[in-house]
N, C-alpha and C positions, 0 to 999 in steps of 0.2 A: 573548484567545482561548486556551483550553487544551484540548488533546485528551486525554481521560482514558479509561483502559481500552483495550480492543482495538478497532482500526479495521481492518476487512477490506478489503484491496486486491482489489476484485472483478473477476471475469472479464467480458469482453464476450461475451454469448451469441451463438453462431452456429448456423445450421442445418447440415445435412449438406453443403450446397453452399457454405458459407462466407459466407452472407448474414446480416445482423443478424436476430436472433430476439428482438425486444423483448418479446414476450409472456412470455419466461422470466424477466424481471427480477423480477416479482412472486414467482415461486417461489424465486429467490435470496434475496429479502428474507425470505421465510418461514423458510428455513433459518437465516438469521442471527438473526432475532428469537427463534427457538426456542433458539438457543445463547447468547442474551443478549449479542449483539454490538451496541454502541451507535452504531456509525458505519460508513460506507463511503467508500472512496477510489476514485473512478470514473475510468476512462481512464488509469490508470497503467501501469506495466510489466506487471503481471498482466493488465490489460485490453488489452494489445497496442495501445496508443494510436498507436504509429507505423505500425501496419498499417491504420489507419482513415482514412477521408476526413474532411474538416471536417464535412460534412453528417452523416455517421454519428456523429461525436462530439457534435454538437448534439442529434441525436435521442436518443442514449443518455442524456445528461445530463437531458434533459427527461423521459424515461421514469422515471428513478430519482427525480426530484423529484416526479413525479406519483404514483407508487405509494407513496412514503414519506410523503406528505401525511397528517396525522392521526396519525402515529406519532412516537415520540421519536428515530427514526433520523436521525443527522446525515449530511449528504451533502457530502463534500469532493471537489472536482473538480480533476484534473490537467489543466493547460492548456498544458503544455510542447510545443514543436515546434522543429524546425530552422529554421522560418520565423518570424521575430519578428512579422511582420504576422499570421500565423495565430494565434500565441500570444495576441496582443492581442485578436483577434476572439473567441477561445475564452474569454478572461478576462472580457471585457465580457458575453458571452452567459451565462456562469456567474453573474455578479453579477445580471444582469437576471432570470434564472430562479430565483434564490433560494438558491444554494449557501451553506453556512455559512462556507466557506473555499475558497481556491484554492491550487494548488501548481504548480511548474514545475521540471523538470530543466534542466540546462545543455544547449545544443545539442551534438550529438555528431559533426558532420562538420567544420564550421569551429568549432573549440573555443576558448573563452576560455582565456587563459593565466595569468591572475592573479585574485586576489580582487577587484581593482578592475574587471576586465572582467566578472566575474560580477555585481557590484553594478550596473553599468550595464545589463546584460541584465535583471536582476530589476526595476530601477526602471521600465523601459519596460513590462514586463508588469503589474506591480502597479499602475502608473498608469492602466491601462485599466479597473481595477476598484477605484477608490479607497476604496469603502465596505466592501470585503471583506477579511478577514485573508488575508495571503499567506505561504505557506511555501515556502522553497527546498528542492528535493528533491535531496539529496546522495546520489548513487549512482555513485561513480567506476568501479565494476566494469563498469557498462553504458555510461556516457557517455565514459569515458576522461578526464574532467575531474577532476583531483585537486589542488584548491587548499585552502588553510587555511580551515576553517569559522570558527574563532575570529577570524581576520583579517576574514572577510566580515561577521561580526556587528558588529565595530568600525566597519566602513564604513557599514553600513545603518542603524545606530542613529540617525544624524542625517539620513539621506538618504531613507529610505522610510518614511513614516508608518504604513502598514498592514502592515509586515513583522512577522509574528507569531512566526516561528521557523523550524525546520528539520524536514523529514522526513529523519532521519539514518540512511540505509541504508549504513552504513560500519562496519567492524570496529575502527576506531581509537578505543579506549575512553579513551585519554588526551585526545584531541581532544573526545570526547563530554563528559568532565568539565569541560573548559575552557568548552565551549559552555553547559552548564547553569548555570555561574556567571557568564557574561559579563554585564556591566552589571547586577550585583546580582541575577542570575536573572531578568532581564526577559523573556527569550525562552523560548518553549515548544519543547522539543527532543524530538519524538516519535521513538521508536526504531524502526528498520526491519529488524532482523536477527532473525527469529523464533527461530532456534536459539541465540541468545545473550541472550534476554530476561532471564533471571535475573541475568546480569552487569549489565545496564543498570539493573535494579531496585535493585541494590546501590549504584549511583551516582545514584539519585534519579529514575529514569524514572517518569512518571505516565501516559503514553500510549504506545501502540505501534501501528504500521501494518504489516500484513503479509499475505501471501497465504494462509498456512496457517490463518489465523483464519477463513477461509471454511468450512472443513470439520473443523477440529480445535480449535475454541475451548475446549472443556472442559479440554483439557490445560493450556492457558495460564491459564485461570481458576484451576486448582488450583495452578499455579506461583505466581501472585500471592497466593492465599489462604495458601499454606504460608509464603511469604516474610513476609507481614504478621504471621503468628503466631509467627515465629521458628523455624519448622521447616525448617531448611536441608537436612536429609537428604531430606525428602520433596520439597522444591522441586527439588533436584538430580535426583532420580529422575524427576520429571515432565519436567524439561528434557531429560533423556537420551531420553525417549520422543519428544520433538520432534525431536531429532537423528536418531534411527533412522528416523522417518517421512520426514523431508526427504531423508535419504540414499537411501532406497528410491525416492522419487519422482524425485530427480535422476538416478539410475541408469537409470530408464526413459525419461527425457526429461521434465523437470519440468512444462512447460506442458501437454503432452498428458495426463500422468498426473494432475495436479491437477484437470484438467477431467473426467477419467473419474470421479474420486472424487466430484465435485459431482453427477454424474449418479446415482450410487448413493444420494445423500442426498435425491434428489427435485428437483434443479435441473439439468436436462439442458442444460448450456451449450455442448455440441457440441465438435467438434475445433478445434484452433488454426488460425490462418492461416499460410501459408508466410511466412517460412522456417522457422517452427516445425513440426516433423514430427508427423504423426499416429501414434497407436498402431495397429498391426495386431492381428488377433484373437489371435495368439500373445502379443503384448506385453500386451494387456489381461488375458489369463488369467494370465500370469506375475505381473503387478502384483497382481492379486487374491489369488493364492496367497501372495505374500510378505507382504502386509498382513494377511491372515488369520493367517498363521503368527506374526506378531509381536504379535497381539492388538489390532489397530487398532480394531475395532468396540467392544471393551470400553473402550479408552482414551477414546473420544469420547462415552461415556455420561455424563450429568450425575450 
């Protein structure tokens, strides 16, 4: 299993009351297909998975697999949870439903303290979906679990048969290089920091999973194209557009701001759930003005 190109970490669509709005999934998919995004990462951090019930996660996965049937869109499902039993249920459900791969973060309340602990955790989850490629989702800034990924790969190599690789949402590019070369390059290391994609391409990245690929994929397609033709000046310019975009969204409150942008593009995914705050009218107007001023609409044209 190798994830290639841009994989959008998709939002879970909510209505104004915070309930699932599953009818919006088809509109999300339309935006992504128009922007030539080949895959989706469902129920991850951007999808606010830890704010969803088990039943909601089941329903959302089933909807994505239903609407994507007959297209080339790959559906990867995040099944991580602080409850190992829930994670195993989610993994088995994803496999039964037809996901091309599954992924799981480390638990973030009772945290594993070593790569060996993470290996045990992954083994239990991956074993619930033995026919499906499994990716560990390394995102220490959110989970607080900061263990060596090269050490983890050494442990899983002989322990977890369906361990495909990592979703590497980590700015440690030394570790990233070690992971890409571990066991002769056996593992797929999908990069997960959008504003550093160009650096990862320099170190051999083939696939990337990120939230801004939902609404700004053309920027990243141009980064990849410029890199591949050796035009580093152009690649750096496009990457800086990504940095400016993410900085504006983060200042406004990233989750709510990114959801607002999705609505502008024709996929009204609604406001986030608490504890992520909503944008008020003044915040929405300020966000629009800032993005208009920097040229966002021109940046996302193909």
